[in-house]
VMD Tcl script that draws the C-alpha trace (Angstrom):
set ca {
  {140.25 325.46 92.88}
  {144.13 324.48 94.67}
  {141.87 323.56 97.91}
  {139.99 321.06 95.81}
  {142.69 320.42 94.00}
  {144.61 318.91 96.97}
  {141.69 317.82 98.33}
  {141.40 315.69 95.15}
  {144.25 314.14 95.55}
  {144.44 313.50 99.16}
  {141.11 311.80 98.55}
  {143.23 309.41 96.08}
  {145.76 308.63 97.85}
  {143.63 307.41 100.94}
  {142.06 305.02 98.10}
  {145.04 303.89 96.52}
  {146.37 300.64 98.33}
  {150.49 302.04 97.19}
  {149.76 304.91 96.47}
  {151.54 307.00 93.33}
  {154.64 308.69 94.19}
  {154.04 311.41 91.46}
  {150.70 312.07 93.79}
  {152.73 312.39 97.00}
  {155.11 314.93 95.38}
  {152.42 316.53 93.66}
  {150.05 317.11 96.78}
  {153.50 318.46 98.71}
  {154.05 320.94 96.43}
  {150.60 322.53 96.72}
  {150.21 322.41 100.26}
  {149.70 325.67 100.65}
  {147.99 326.23 104.92}
  {148.98 323.80 107.98}
  {145.59 322.72 107.78}
  {145.97 321.33 104.02}
  {149.91 319.97 106.25}
  {147.73 318.30 108.92}
  {145.45 316.22 106.75}
  {148.17 315.21 104.66}
  {149.94 313.58 107.55}
  {147.27 311.58 108.97}
  {146.59 310.38 105.53}
  {150.49 309.26 105.61}
  {149.39 308.22 108.68}
  {146.91 306.26 107.90}
  {148.50 304.60 105.15}
  {151.71 303.19 107.32}
  {148.41 302.10 110.17}
  {147.39 299.97 107.17}
  {150.53 298.57 106.28}
  {152.35 295.37 107.44}
  {155.61 296.51 106.67}
  {155.24 300.65 105.86}
  {157.12 301.72 103.04}
  {160.12 303.66 103.47}
  {158.86 306.75 101.60}
  {156.01 306.71 103.51}
  {157.96 307.34 106.21}
  {160.30 309.88 105.05}
  {157.29 311.80 103.80}
  {156.30 311.74 107.04}
  {159.16 313.28 108.64}
  {159.66 315.33 105.65}
  {156.43 317.10 106.10}
  {155.73 317.01 110.10}
  {158.12 319.46 111.15}
  {156.42 322.41 109.17}
  {153.71 321.72 111.24}
  {155.95 322.73 114.40}
  {157.25 325.88 112.64}
  {154.19 327.23 112.27}
  {153.18 326.58 108.46}
  {150.62 329.76 107.64}
  {147.10 329.18 109.28}
  {144.83 327.53 107.03}
}
mol new
graphics top color blue
foreach p $ca { graphics top sphere $p radius 0.5 }
foreach p [lrange $ca 0 end-1] q [lrange $ca 1 end] { graphics top cylinder $p $q radius 0.2 }
display resetview
């Protein structure tokens, strides 16, 4: 159920032109595997690439989550 929940939230973020900070906060506290974190960072990179002037919030979130991937978050 947790995977489905995170997947649904990520899809909402992917679809929204200006995703809700609340949705992204919920994803970040729900990440439980390296795979989820990788998918989330990819969604953030997509959002950043779509924007002419990416938001500081998106960049801050990438900077916060990306190091978890290098530190060896639980495999998933």
